[in-house]
C-alpha positions in Angstrom: 94.0 107.7 92.7 94.1 111.7 93.7 95.9 111.3 96.9 95.1 114.8 97.9 92.1 115.0 96.9 91.6 111.5 98.8 92.8 113.1 102.4 90.4 116.0 101.9 87.6 114.8 101.1 87.3 111.1 101.9 89.7 109.6 103.9 90.2 109.8 107.7 86.8 112.1 108.1 87.4 111.0 112.2 91.6 111.1 113.1 92.9 110.2 117.5 95.7 111.4 118.2 97.5 110.7 121.4 98.2 113.3 123.9 101.6 113.7 124.5 101.8 114.0 120.7 99.2 116.9 120.5 101.9 119.7 120.7 104.1 117.8 118.4 104.8 119.5 114.9 104.8 116.7 112.6 101.0 116.3 114.2 99.7 119.7 113.6 101.1 119.8 110.1 99.6 116.6 109.1 96.4 117.9 110.4 96.6 120.8 108.2 95.5 118.3 105.5 92.4 117.9 107.5 90.1 121.3 108.0 86.8 118.7 108.4 87.6 115.8 110.1 87.0 115.2 113.3 90.3 115.3 115.6 89.6 113.5 118.8 92.4 113.4 121.7 93.4 109.8 123.3 96.0 107.9 126.1 97.7 106.0 124.0 96.8 104.8 120.2 96.3 100.7 121.4 93.1 102.4 123.4 91.8 102.1 119.4 94.2 99.8 117.4 93.7 96.8 119.6 90.0 97.2 120.8 88.3 94.0 120.9 85.6 92.8 118.6 86.4 94.9 115.3 85.5 94.5 111.9 89.1 94.6 109.9 87.7 94.6 106.5 84.7 97.1 107.1 87.2 99.8 108.8 89.6 99.5 106.0 86.7 100.6 103.5 86.4 103.9 106.1 89.7 104.3 107.5 90.7 106.4 110.9 94.3 108.0 111.3 95.8 107.7 114.5 99.0 110.0 114.9 101.1 108.6 117.9 104.4 108.0 119.6 106.2 105.0 119.0 108.2 103.9 122.3 110.4 101.7 121.7 111.8 98.5 119.4 112.2 100.6 116.5 114.0 98.1 114.7 113.2 94.4 114.0 115.3 91.8 112.3 114.0 90.5 108.7 111.7 87.8 108.8 112.4 84.7 106.7 109.6 84.8 104.7 111.0 88.1 103.1 114.5 88.5 100.3 117.5 90.2 102.0 119.2 90.4 98.6 122.3 88.9 99.6 123.0 91.5 102.7 123.6 91.3 105.9 122.1 92.7 109.1 118.8 93.3 106.7 116.0 95.0 109.5 113.1 96.2 108.7 111.1 99.4 110.8 107.0 100.5 110.9 107.1 104.1 111.4 103.0 103.9 109.7 100.9 100.8 110.4 98.7 99.8 108.3 98.0 100.9 104.4 96.2 102.8 102.1 95.6 100.0 99.5 93.4 97.6 100.1 95.1 93.8 98.9 92.9 91.1 99.5 96.1 88.6 100.2 97.6 91.5 102.3 99.1 89.8 105.8 98.3 93.0 107.2 94.9 92.2 107.6 96.1 88.7 109.4 98.4 90.7 111.5 97.1 94.0 113.0 93.6 93.9 114.9 92.3 96.7 113.5 91.8 98.6 109.9 92.8 102.1 110.9 95.8 103.1 110.3 99.0 104.2 112.5 101.4 107.3 112.1 104.5 107.3 114.3 105.3 111.1 114.2 108.4 110.9 116.5 110.5 109.7 113.2 113.7 111.6 114.6 113.8 109.2 117.9 113.7 106.0 115.1 116.7 108.0 113.5 118.8 108.5 117.0 118.7 105.4 117.9 119.6 103.9 114.0 123.4 106.1 114.8 123.6 104.7 117.6 123.0 101.0 115.4 125.7 102.8 112.7 128.5 103.2 114.4 128.8 99.5 115.2 127.8 97.8 111.9 125.9 98.4 108.9 122.3 98.1 107.9 120.1 97.2 105.1 117.0 98.9 106.1 113.0 98.3 104.3 111.5 100.8 105.8 108.1 100.3 103.9 106.9 96.9 105.0 104.4 97.8 107.0 102.7 100.7 105.0 102.8 101.9 101.6 105.6 105.6 102.3 105.6 106.7 99.1 101.6 106.8 98.7 101.6 108.9 101.5 104.4 110.7 100.5 102.1 113.7 99.6 100.6 113.7 103.6 103.9 112.9 105.4 107.2 112.9 103.3 108.7 110.1 105.2 110.2 109.0 102.2 112.2 112.5 102.0 113.0 112.0 105.3 114.4 108.5 105.3 116.4 109.2 102.2 117.8 112.7 103.7 119.4 110.4 106.1 120.5 107.7 104.0 122.9 110.4 101.6 124.7 111.1 105.8 125.2 107.4 106.4 127.8 105.7 103.4 127.0 102.1 105.7 123.6 102.5 105.3 121.8 100.9 102.4 117.4 101.4 102.8 114.1 100.1 100.5 111.2 102.0 100.1 109.0 99.3 98.5 105.3 100.5 97.2 103.0 100.0 94.6 101.7 103.4 94.3 102.9 105.5 90.8 103.2 108.9 92.1 106.2 110.4 89.5 106.5 113.7 92.1 108.5 110.4 94.1 111.5 111.7 91.5 111.6 114.9 93.1 113.5 113.1 95.8 117.1 112.6 96.7 118.8 110.0 94.4 121.1 107.9 95.7 122.9 104.9 95.2 122.3 103.4 98.8 118.3 103.9 98.8 116.6 101.7 96.6 112.9 102.5 95.3 110.8 99.2 95.0 108.0 98.5 93.0 105.9 95.6 93.1 104.9 94.4 89.8 101.2 92.6 89.0 100.0 91.4 86.0 96.6 93.7 85.7 93.6 90.4 86.0 95.6 90.3 89.6 95.3 93.9 90.3 91.5 94.2 89.9 90.5 90.9 91.3 92.9 91.3 94.7 94.9 94.9 94.8 92.2 97.5 95.4 92.8 101.1 95.0 96.1 100.6 93.6 97.8 101.8 90.4 97.3 99.8 87.4 100.2 97.8 86.1 101.4 100.4 83.5 100.9 103.3 85.7 103.6 101.4 87.9 106.1 100.6 85.0 105.8 103.9 83.9 106.4 105.1 87.1 109.9 103.0 87.6 111.2 103.0 83.7 110.9 107.1 84.7 113.2 106.7 88.0 115.5 104.1 86.3 115.8 106.7 83.4 116.7 109.1 85.8 119.4 107.6 87.7 117.6 106.1 90.6 118.0 102.9 91.8 115.2 101.0 90.9 114.0 97.0 91.7 111.0 95.0 90.5 109.1 93.2 92.8 107.5 90.5 90.8 106.4 88.8 94.4 103.7 87.7 95.7 103.0 85.9 92.2 99.2 84.8 92.6 97.9 82.0 91.0 95.1 82.6 89.2 94.3 80.1 85.9 95.8 82.3 83.1 98.4 83.1 85.7 101.2 82.3 82.9 99.1 84.2 80.5 99.2 87.2 82.3 102.7 87.2 83.5 103.0 87.2 79.1 101.5 90.0 79.0 103.2 91.8 82.0 106.5 91.5 81.0 105.4 92.7 77.3 104.1 95.5 79.3 108.1 95.9 80.6 109.7 95.3 77.4 107.7 97.5 75.6 108.1 100.2 78.3 112.0 99.8 78.8 111.9 100.1 75.1 110.3 103.4 74.8 112.9 104.9 77.3 115.9 103.6 75.7 116.9 101.2 78.9 117.6 98.2 79.5 116.3 95.6 82.1 120.0 94.7 82.7 119.9 98.7 84.1 118.2 98.0 87.2 119.6 97.4 90.9 118.0 93.6 91.0 114.8 92.2 90.6 112.9 89.8 93.5 110.8 86.5 92.4 108.8 84.8 95.1 105.3 83.3 94.8 102.7 84.4 97.7 103.4 83.0 101.3 102.0 83.7 104.5 102.1 82.6 108.5 100.0 80.0 109.3 99.2 82.3 112.3 97.8 85.8 110.1 96.4 83.4 107.5 93.9 81.9 110.1 93.1 85.1 111.0 92.6 86.1 106.7 90.5 83.5 106.3 88.1 84.5 108.9 88.1 87.3 108.6 87.4 87.1 104.7 85.9 84.4 103.3 85.0 85.4 100.0 88.5 86.1 98.8 90.6 83.3 96.1 93.5 84.3 96.8 92.9 83.5 100.6 90.6 80.7 100.5 93.1 78.5 98.4 94.0 75.3 99.1 97.8 76.2 99.9 99.9 73.7 102.3 101.6 74.1 105.3 105.5 74.1 105.5 107.5 74.7 108.2 104.1 77.1 109.6 104.4 79.5 106.3 101.2 78.6 103.8 102.6 78.4 100.5 102.1 77.5 97.3 102.1 73.1 96.8 105.5 72.0 95.8 104.8 71.6 92.1 102.8 74.5 91.3 105.4 77.1 93.0 107.9 75.4 91.4 106.0 76.1 87.8 106.0 79.7 88.4 108.7 80.6 89.9 111.1 78.6 87.6 109.2 80.3 84.6 109.6 83.9 85.8 113.3 83.2 86.2 113.6 81.9 82.9 112.0 84.7 81.2 113.7 87.2 83.3 117.0 85.2 82.5 116.9 86.4 78.7 116.3 89.8 79.5 118.9 90.4 82.5 122.2 88.9 84.1 121.0 86.2 86.3 122.7 87.4 89.4 121.0 90.0 89.6 117.5 87.7 90.3 116.0 86.6 93.6 113.7 84.5 94.7 112.9 82.4 97.7 
């Protein structure tokens, strides 16, 4: 994916701008990337994003961009279905809503009423509040849950801003999670308290469920390059999705990882850690996903509801996770393997 060309020629032909951020320097910078876009002034992003009767799937295929100001609730406690990797004070934040990628199983399609993308341009307000929190306690912060910041980096540069902020705060650890594979990300600061986390999926799963994302080989190559350069790298085998060929598919994926590490003279023991987890989603999000995506196999699987969370039946869940944990344990220290 050539993100620069996508921005200028295909993506975001319509851009909605809150009047209160019209003169914000970041708004002006973002708009320079879209000389042909139709710019529409609005009072509040919810006037567009929260409209009734939207078709999330159609909107995602022809996304508009909304530039807005985040007013409050900059940081949220991490959800129970998300892994904290042994860290205390686990939080996440959303500087963007929705993603440039189009994964059929993505919880965002069940969480948000719109398929359009929102960028909150007032990043300085996040930093201001975070400064006050860090005076009182350390924080483990995931900044790329509700969008893929690294995929959007050529447009907004938020990953760079977060890394620069982390460089000034030893008691802050951030994770930037991605399915992208842009090697220019290794121009970002190399810091021990900034973890670049790559979601890895078998290619068959990418082809079936992760529209628009880089290939498995491209993601692995990008991750190993970063590790070679000294960056803190996490590999996320999460979510694992069931396909009839899942074991064969993950065998192939692990061989690709082995080959890439061998070519770079690396060992998986050098990774910060890895995560393993089968697909899981809240019952409320799943209800909406099944209504809006009736033809998506990953959505229509007969999951079981455990405490308000849809997941695979216990036997299948255990078989899939145990298999991958066992295989990863042959390659790295078990203490670095985290799973739900």
